[in-house]
FIVEX-431399 format. One record per residue (C-alpha): residue in one letter; x, y negated, z. Coordinates in pm, whole numbers, always signed. Each point is the difference from the previous one (the first is absolute). Layout:
BEGIN
+---------+--------+--------+--------+
! residuo !      u !      v !      w !
+---------+--------+--------+--------+
!       A !      X !      Y !      Z !
...
+---------+--------+--------+--------+
//
This chain:
BEGIN
+---------+--------+--------+--------+
! residuo !      u !      v !      w !
+---------+--------+--------+--------+
!       M !  +9494 ! -10889 !  +8610 !
!       H !   +134 !   +338 !    +73 !
!       W !   +145 !   +236 !   -267 !
!       I !   -158 !   +336 !    -39 !
!       P !   +171 !   +230 !   -250 !
!       A !   -222 !   +127 !   -286 !
!       A !   -118 !   +347 !    +41 !
!       S !   +212 !   +242 !   -204 !
!       T !   -154 !   +266 !   -231 !
!       P !    -50 !   +317 !   +200 !
!       M !   +192 !   +300 !    -79 !
!       T !   -164 !   +264 !   -218 !
!       E !    -78 !   +302 !   +205 !
!       K !    +62 !   +262 !   -262 !
!       G !   +253 !   +278 !     -5 !
!       P !    +91 !   +274 !   +240 !
!       L !   -186 !    +16 !   +329 !
!       E !   +296 !   -144 !   +193 !
!       V !    +27 !   -299 !   -242 !
!       Q !   -375 !    -61 !    +25 !
!       R !    +10 !     +1 !   +375 !
!       A !   +309 !   -235 !     +8 !
!       A !   -172 !   -234 !   -250 !
!       H !   -313 !     -4 !   +195 !
!       A !   +194 !    -81 !   +316 !
!       F !   +180 !   -279 !   -168 !
!       N !   -317 !   -143 !   -138 !
!       A !   -170 !    +15 !   +338 !
!       M !   +297 !   -161 !   +155 !
!       Q !     +3 !   -284 !   -260 !
!       A !   -365 !    -70 !    +57 !
!       R !    +51 !    -20 !   +378 !
!       I !   +301 !   -240 !    -41 !
!       Q !   -208 !   -225 !   -241 !
!       S !   -284 !     +0 !   +264 !
!       Y !   +247 !    -88 !   +279 !
!       L !   +150 !   -285 !   -207 !
!       R !   -339 !   -141 !    -82 !
!       E !   -104 !    +18 !   +370 !
!       R !   +320 !   -161 !   +119 !
!       A !    -42 !   -286 !   -247 !
!       Q !   -351 !    -49 !   +122 !
!       I !   +108 !     -2 !   +363 !
!       L !   +284 !   -246 !    -64 !
!       A !   -235 !   -230 !   -195 !
!       S !   -250 !    +10 !   +294 !
!       I !   +264 !    -70 !   +255 !
!       S !   +135 !   -290 !   -193 !
!       H !   -343 !   -150 !    -42 !
!       D !    -79 !    +51 !   +361 !
!       L !   +326 !   -179 !   +104 !
!       Q !    -66 !   -305 !   -228 !
!       T !   -260 !   -167 !   +226 !
!       P !   +199 !    +13 !   +331 !
!       I !   +315 !   -111 !   -175 !
!       T !   -181 !   -298 !   -155 !
!       R !   -149 !    -94 !   +331 !
!       M !   +342 !     +6 !   +161 !
!       K !   +147 !   -219 !   -287 !
!       L !   -276 !   -252 !    +46 !
!       R !    +45 !    -18 !   +380 !
!       V !   +377 !    -57 !    -52 !
!       E !    -72 !   -271 !   -252 !
!       M !   -245 !   -167 !   +221 !
!       A !   +222 !    +25 !   +311 !
!       G !   +225 !   -260 !   -151 !
!       E !   -272 !   -255 !    -85 !
!       P !   -104 !   -274 !   +241 !
!       E !   -321 !    +67 !   +199 !
!       T !   -184 !   -278 !   -179 !
!       S !    +53 !   +142 !   -344 !
!       R !   -152 !   +334 !    +97 !
!       Q !   -326 !   -154 !   +130 !
!       A !   -297 !    -30 !   -231 !
!       P !    -95 !   -366 !   -101 !
!       E !   -268 !   -156 !   +207 !
!       R !   -341 !    -50 !   -158 !
!       S !   -185 !   -327 !    +54 !
+---------+--------+--------+--------+
//
C-alpha cells in the first residue's frame, strides 16, 4: 500500500489583493501536488500488479527446473 498524505485545508483567500493571489496560487499548487501524488500511487500500484504474473512464472520455472522430469509429468489415466 502506498502512502498518500491527507489533503491539507486550503488557505483562505481573503485580505489584500496580493495575499489573495498568493493564497490562490498556493491552493492551486497544493491541488496539483495532491493530484500528482494520487496519480503516482495509481501508476506504481498498476506496475506492481503487472509485474506479479511474470515474476510468479519465473519463480515456478526455477522451482520446476530442479525437479526430476518424471515428477513434472501428469499422471497417466487408465
